[in-house]
Each structure stands twice: as C-alpha cells, then as structure tokens.
C-alpha positions in Angstrom: 82.7 105.7 106.1 82.0 104.6 102.5 83.6 104.2 99.1 83.1 105.9 95.7 83.7 103.2 93.0 85.4 104.3 89.8 85.1 102.3 86.6 88.5 101.3 85.1 88.7 101.0 81.3 91.2 98.7 79.7 91.7 95.4 78.0 89.8 93.5 80.7 86.1 92.6 80.7 85.2 94.9 83.5 87.1 96.7 86.2 86.7 99.1 89.2 88.8 101.0 91.7 86.9 101.3 95.0 87.9 104.9 95.5 90.5 107.5 94.9 93.6 107.2 97.0 93.9 110.8 98.0 91.4 113.7 98.2 94.0 116.5 98.4 97.7 117.0 98.9 99.2 120.4 99.9 102.9 121.2 99.8 104.0 122.3 103.3 107.7 122.8 102.7 110.9 120.8 102.7 112.2 118.5 105.5 115.7 118.8 106.9 117.1 116.7 104.0 115.5 119.0 101.4 112.8 116.6 100.4 109.3 118.1 99.8 106.6 117.4 102.4 102.9 117.3 101.9 99.8 117.4 104.0 97.8 114.7 102.4 94.1 113.9 102.9 93.2 110.3 102.0 89.8 108.8 101.2 88.7 106.3 103.9 89.9 103.4 101.7 93.1 105.4 100.7 93.9 105.9 104.4 93.6 102.2 105.1 95.7 101.3 102.1 98.4 103.8 103.0 98.6 102.3 106.5 98.7 98.7 105.2 101.2 99.4 102.4 103.5 102.1 103.7 103.2 101.8 107.5 103.1 97.9 107.7 99.9 98.1 109.7 98.5 94.6 108.9 95.6 95.2 111.3 94.0 97.4 108.6 93.4 94.4 106.3 90.2 93.5 108.0 88.9 97.1 107.7 89.8 97.2 104.0 87.8 94.0 103.4 84.9 95.2 105.5 84.8 98.5 103.5 85.1 96.6 100.2 82.6 93.8 100.9 79.3 95.6 100.1 80.6 96.5 96.6 82.3 93.2 95.9 79.2 91.3 97.0 77.0 93.4 94.7 79.2 93.1 91.6 77.4 90.4 89.7 80.2 89.7 87.3 82.2 88.2 90.1 79.7 85.3 90.3 81.5 83.8 87.3 85.0 84.2 88.8 86.7 81.0 90.0 90.3 82.3 90.5 91.6 85.4 92.2 95.1 86.6 91.4 97.2 89.5 92.9 99.1 91.8 90.7 102.8 90.7 91.1 104.7 93.1 93.4 107.6 95.4 92.4 109.2 95.6 95.8 110.0 92.1 97.2 111.4 93.4 100.5 108.1 93.9 102.3 107.0 91.9 105.4 103.9 91.0 103.3 102.7 91.9 99.9 99.6 94.2 100.2 98.0 93.0 96.9 98.5 89.4 97.9 96.9 89.6 101.3 94.0 91.7 99.9 93.5 89.3 97.0 93.5 86.3 99.3 90.7 87.9 101.4 88.7 88.9 98.4 88.9 85.3 97.1 87.6 84.1 100.5 84.8 86.7 100.4 83.5 85.6 96.9 84.2 81.9 97.4 86.8 81.6 94.7 90.2 80.0 94.7 93.3 82.2 95.3 96.8 81.8 93.9 99.7 84.1 94.5 102.2 82.2 92.3 100.7 82.5 88.8 102.5 85.6 87.7 105.9 87.1 88.3 107.4 90.5 87.8 111.0 90.4 86.6 111.7 94.1 87.1 111.6 96.2 90.3 110.3 99.1 88.3 107.1 100.5 89.9 104.7 102.1 87.4 103.7 104.6 90.0 105.3 107.9 89.1 106.5 106.8 85.6 105.6 109.0 82.6 103.4 107.5 80.0 106.4 107.0 77.7 108.4 105.3 80.5 105.5 102.9 81.3 106.4 101.0 78.2 109.4 99.8 80.2 106.9 97.4 81.9 106.2 95.5 78.7 107.8 92.1 78.9 108.6 92.3 82.7 105.5 90.3 83.8 105.3 86.6 83.0 102.8 83.8 83.6 104.8 81.2 85.5 102.1 78.5 85.7 99.7 77.9 82.7 96.1 77.2 83.4 95.1 73.5 83.4 91.4 74.2 82.9 89.3 77.2 81.9 89.2 80.1 84.3 87.5 83.4 84.8 89.9 85.6 86.7 89.7 88.5 89.1 93.0 90.4 89.1 93.4 92.4 92.4 95.8 95.3 93.2 96.0 97.7 96.1 96.7 100.9 94.2 96.2 101.8 90.5 97.9 104.8 88.8 97.3 104.8 85.1 96.7 101.0 84.8 100.0 100.1 83.0 100.8 97.2 85.3 97.2 95.9 85.1 97.3 96.2 81.3 100.5 94.2 81.1 99.1 91.5 83.4 96.0 91.2 81.3 98.1 91.1 78.1 100.1 88.2 79.5 97.1 86.3 80.8 95.2 86.7 77.5 97.9 84.6 75.8 96.6 81.6 77.8 93.7 80.1 75.8 92.2 78.6 79.0 91.7 82.0 80.6 88.3 83.3 79.5 87.1 86.5 81.3 89.4 88.8 83.2 88.0 91.3 85.7 90.2 93.8 87.7 89.6 95.3 91.1 91.9 97.8 92.8 91.3 99.2 96.2 92.3 102.8 95.2 93.2 104.9 92.2 95.4 107.9 92.1 93.7 111.2 91.2 96.1 112.0 88.3 96.0 108.5 86.7 
C-alpha cells in the first residue's frame, strides 16, 4: 500500500496532495429515495480518509499518518516549518474534525507546533461540489482570529482537496499577516476532477 503524491499549484510556496481520493466511480442505479448510487474505488489513502471523515472511524488516523510519514519525512521544505494549521472546517457538527486531527499528528511527526484556533470559517459552504464561479462565495468567509506574535513558516493541512479554493482563501488571509513568511500546503487526497 503506497501513495502517489500530486503537486498542488497555488499562491503557496509549495504544496502536495498525497494521492487522488478515488480511482473510479461507476453509477449503479438509484436507491429507494431516488438518489444516485455509485460503486466507488478509492486509492489506499482515499479509502482511509473516507472512513475517517464520512464513517467516523477514528481508528484510521494512525493508518493515515503511517502512510503519509515517508513522504512527509522526505519533504525537505518542512524542515523550516514551525507551525502546523488545519484548514478550518465547514461542518461543525462532527464528532471530531478530520483536518484538525490529521494536522495535529503531522505536527507531531515533523516536530512543529500545532494550533487549531488560528483561522475560522464563517460560512458552512463547502467548496466540494461548487462550480468555479460559485467558489468565489468563499472569499471573505475565512478569517485569521489570532495574529502571529513572531515570524512563522506554516504548513496548512487538509484532508481532501477539490480545486483548492479553500486552501487559496486560507493562504490569501494568512499572507496579510506580515509575520507569516513561507506557507506550504499538504492535503491527504485530491479529487480527480479538481
């Protein structure tokens, strides 16, 4: 079981997704409520993220970090990171926030500080599934709630990346703080269409 890292391009210094979320998805018909059903094949990392995020299987966190560790430990840019932040969640009604628990473990892995309270998302709008035009709705919904008190190089962590609209908005907000120098992004998976 391995990963296939994908370079992410955006307003950050460097970024990667560790793998695609799904490998294939085949329509198999509608359920009894008329909703479409799919037979979906996930990448190994995608399967773990799916279980952690959508099936509340917290036990998969250790497997996610174990699968991510070789790449994270070999990414030399992370040697300069002293603070790891999660992307703020859209859905607040989860037992735990996947990006938060992953970011905390990544921080531990690289020996950096972790903070889950630096950014806030004011809107419950998820970028996943929005059209490119609709993704502009995200602008202004993310705020930095605590300014940096000293210079930082930051690693911004998310569980799943679509087109990168939320990451882009987070970086736009963080770049307004003059004490934040380099920003790197790491997502566990990326959608195939994004």
